[in-house]
N, C-alpha and C positions, 0 to 999 in steps of 0.2 A: 300394707293393706289395712283398711279400717276394720274394726271388729265386726261391725254389722255386715260388711261385704263378705268377710271371711265366714261368718256364721251362715249366711245365705248360701254360699258356695258349698259348704260342708253339708248343709241340709239337702241341697239339690243332689249332691253326690249320693248321700244315703238313700234318698228316695229312688234314685236311679238303680242303685244296687238292689234295693228291696224289690223293685219291679222286675229286674232280671231274675232274681231268685224265685219269685212267684212263677214267672213264665217257665223257668227250667223245671220247677217242681211239677207244674201242671203237665208238661211234656213227659216227664218221667212217669207220672201217675197214669197218664193215658196209655203208656206202653204196657202197663201191668194189669192183666185181667184175671182176677181171682177165679180159681176153678170151683166146682161144686164142693161145698163143705170146707172150703179154704178161707181162712182169715189172713189177710196180708197186712202187716204193720211196718211202717217206716219207723225206725228207731234212730232218730237223728242226733240224740243228745250224747252225754258223756258216758264213761264206763259204768259209773254207779247207777245212773238212770236205766241203762240197758240191763244191768244186773237185776234191779228191782222189778222191771217189767218181766224178765224171764222167771223170776221167783214166783210171780203171780200167774204165769201162763197156764199152769195146770188147773188152778182154780177157775180160770176163764173158760177152759175147755169143759170142765165139769159142769159149768152153768149153761154155756151156750152151744156146746158140741163142736164138731168139726176138728180141724187141725190148724196149726199156726205156722205161717212163714214170716220171717223177719228180714227186713232190708236194713243193713247196717253199714257204716263207714268201715273201711278196711281195718282201721286201728282197733276196733272193738269187736271184730267179727268172730274172735275165738270164744267170747263169753257165752253166746247162745249154745255153743257146742257142749257146754256142761249140763244142759237141761234136755232130757229125753222128750219133754213136752213140746219142744221146738222141732218141727218136722223138717223144715227147709230154711237155709240161710242164703240170701242173695247179698252180694257185696258190691257196693258202688264206691268209687274213689272220691268223687266230688258230691258233696251233699249241700243242700241249701242252708242258709242261715236259720238258726232257731227262731229268729224274729218273725218268720212267716207263719209260725205255728198259731198265732192269734187269729189268722184267717182260715185255718184248716182244722183246728182241733175239734174233735167230736167227743161228746160224752155218750157212751153206748148205753142203751136201755132196751128193755124188752120190746118197746114200741118201735124203735128205729133200727133194730139190729139187722133186719132183712135188707133194708135200704143201704145202710152203711157197709154191709158185707160185700156189696157189689163192686167196691173199689178199694184200692189200698188206703189204709187208715193212718193218719198222723199219730204216731205212738208215743207222744210225750205231752203231759198235761200242763203246757205253758201257762195257761190262764187260770190254773187252780193253785199253783204253788204258793204264792205270797198271800192271796186272799184268804185261804183257809188256815194259814199258819197260826196255831194257838187257839183257833176258834173251837170251843168244846174239846180241847186237848187233841186236835187233829195235827198230824205230822206228815212228813214227806211221803211215807208209804201210803197214807190215806188218800193223798191226791191221785195216786195211780189206781187205787181201788175205786175211787169215785169215777174217774174217766173210763175205766174198763167196765163200769156198771156192776161191780162186785159188792157183796155184803161186807159190812165192817169186820165181820168175823172171818173173812176169807183167809185161808192159810197160805203162808209162804212156803215154797218147797226149797230144799237145799240143793246145791249143785251136786252132780254125780261125777266121781273120779273113776275112770276106767283103769284097768290094770296097765294097759298100754301107756296111758297118760302118766301114771305114777312111775312106771319104769323109765319113760323118757325123761321125766323131771329128775329122777334119781341119778341117771347117767349124767345129765348136765351138772347136777350138784357136785358129783364126784369129779368131773372134768375141771370144775372151777377150783378144786382142792379145798373145799370148805369143810370145817369140822362139824360132824353130825351132832346136832343138839346144842352146840355151843357157838353158833353163828348168830349175829344180830344184823338183820337187814333193816337199814334205815331208808325211809321213803320221805325225804324232806320237801318234795315238790308237789304242788297242786296248781291246777290251771286257774282256779277261781278264788283261792284264799291265800292270805299272807302266811308266811312260815316263820319259824324262830330265827333269831339272828345267828350268824355263823359262829360267833363266840359261844353261844349257848349249846349249839350242836356239838361243838368241839369239847366242851366240858363233859357232856354225856358220854361221848366216844372215849375220852381218856379214862373215865371211871370204868367203863365196860372192859377196856383193855386190861386195866389193873386187876380186874376180877377174873381174867383168863378167857374172856369172850372175844370172838373175832368179828369186828364190825366191817360191813360192806354197805355200799350205797346202791339202791336201785335207781338207774338213770334211764331217761328216755333221750330222744333226739335233742341235741344242743344243751344237754344237762351235764354237769360235772359232778364227780363223786365228792363227798364231804372230805375235808382234810384228814389225812391219816387213814383213809379207807380205800378199798379197791372198788371200782365201779362194775356192776353187773346189770344185765338187762333181762328182766323176767317177763315173759309173755303172760297175758291175763289168764289163759287156760292153765298155765303151769304154776301160777302164783300160789295156789292152795297147797299142792303137794310140796313145793319147794319151801314154803313157810314152815311146814311141819317138820321137814328135814332140818331146817335151820334151828328151830326152837324159839326164836325171838324175832319180833318185828316192832319197830318204833316208827310211827308214821304220822305226818300231819294229816288232818282229815281230807280225804280225797276219795275218788271212786274206787281206788285200789282197796280201801278199807271195807267197802261193801263186799267186794269179791273175797276178802279174807275173813269175813264176819263169822264163818263157821269153822275156821281153822282151829286146831288143837294146840297151836303154838301160843306162847305168851305174846299178846298183842297190846301195845300201848297206842292209843289214838289221841292225838292232841288237837283240840278245837280252838280256833280263835275266838276271843270274847267280842261278839258283835250281835246285833239284832237281826232277826228275820221275821218280818211281819210283826205279830203281837208278842212273840216270844224270842228267846235267844237262839242263835244258830245251833248251839249244842242241843237244846231241847227239841228242835225241829229235825235234826239229822242224826241224833244219837243212834248208834247201832242197837243198843239195848232197848231204848224207849220205843224204837220202831219195830221191835220184834225180829230183827235181822240176826242177832247173835245166836249161834248154835248152842245146843244143850251142853256140849263139851267144850265150848269156847272159854278161854281164859283171858278176858278183856279188861283193860283198865282205860277209862276215859277221863281225860284231863282238859281243863280249859285254861288258856293263857291270855294275858293282856299285854299287848305290845308296849304299853306305857310302864310296865313293871319289869323287874329284873328276872322274872321267871324262876326264881330260886326254888319255890315249892314244886313247880312242874319238873324241874331238873331232879330234885331229890326223890320225888315220887317215882319218876321214871327209872332212876338208878336202883332204888330199893325194890321195885317190883320185879326187875329182871335179875338182880343179883341176890337179894335176900328173900324175895317172896316165895 
């Protein structure tokens, strides 16, 4: 097939899928009629974006009143449970593509709030992410504040761990036979970003073992544990207490890092060296620079370049968890 013909077919298929996604979303939105004082938000994006939205939900209620219902994919539905400011959670198995957000994203203001409130709201700032990156030091969390019509000083709230949640997580931790305070949970996978080479992960794991730590890998569907580790699967709502029982987390930058940003465990977050708008990906998504890191958090943030051997990243990771 000629390149021009193939490109034409692919473009036609993409347009067709986009049209179907838009139609499905409009049908879904038509079914949902917010009640009096209720704000309904579709949260169609990934775990980290859902987490940031929830962190700002109390600030939103404080400014606009009412209560919040979120609609999430099943995979991320446990995250809003960590926030008392989220009153209701609706779960849908099939969500439209994020690409349709450019047609439906609102920026909430005092002038339009009464109109916007009458329907479900697209809860992801698609059209703000890249354009604001680095402009007057704006970062990822700022894009959510802008779309929610919040002041720049709006405060993020931390997740709440109930006693039942902590007990359930502790039971699971014990059933896995993991040593309390001496377990290193590796999270090497991210949907959107490159990870370290397998050789580099293995070097870190070997040093952790020599120091008497017990490494495991957090795995999702179709993911394999790193060599020399046992695979475990940690639900998002249990990630915070399990991380604190483990004592150590080493993760490539992903949405899981947002969920763990207030953990009291030692957390190493590894960022790929790449640009995002006017600034680096690290500067835009840093847990510390975005104000996501909790007061008791013990976080090390490192940046790696795929074109280098990552020696410094490996050494700093090992030193932080063994000698730090």
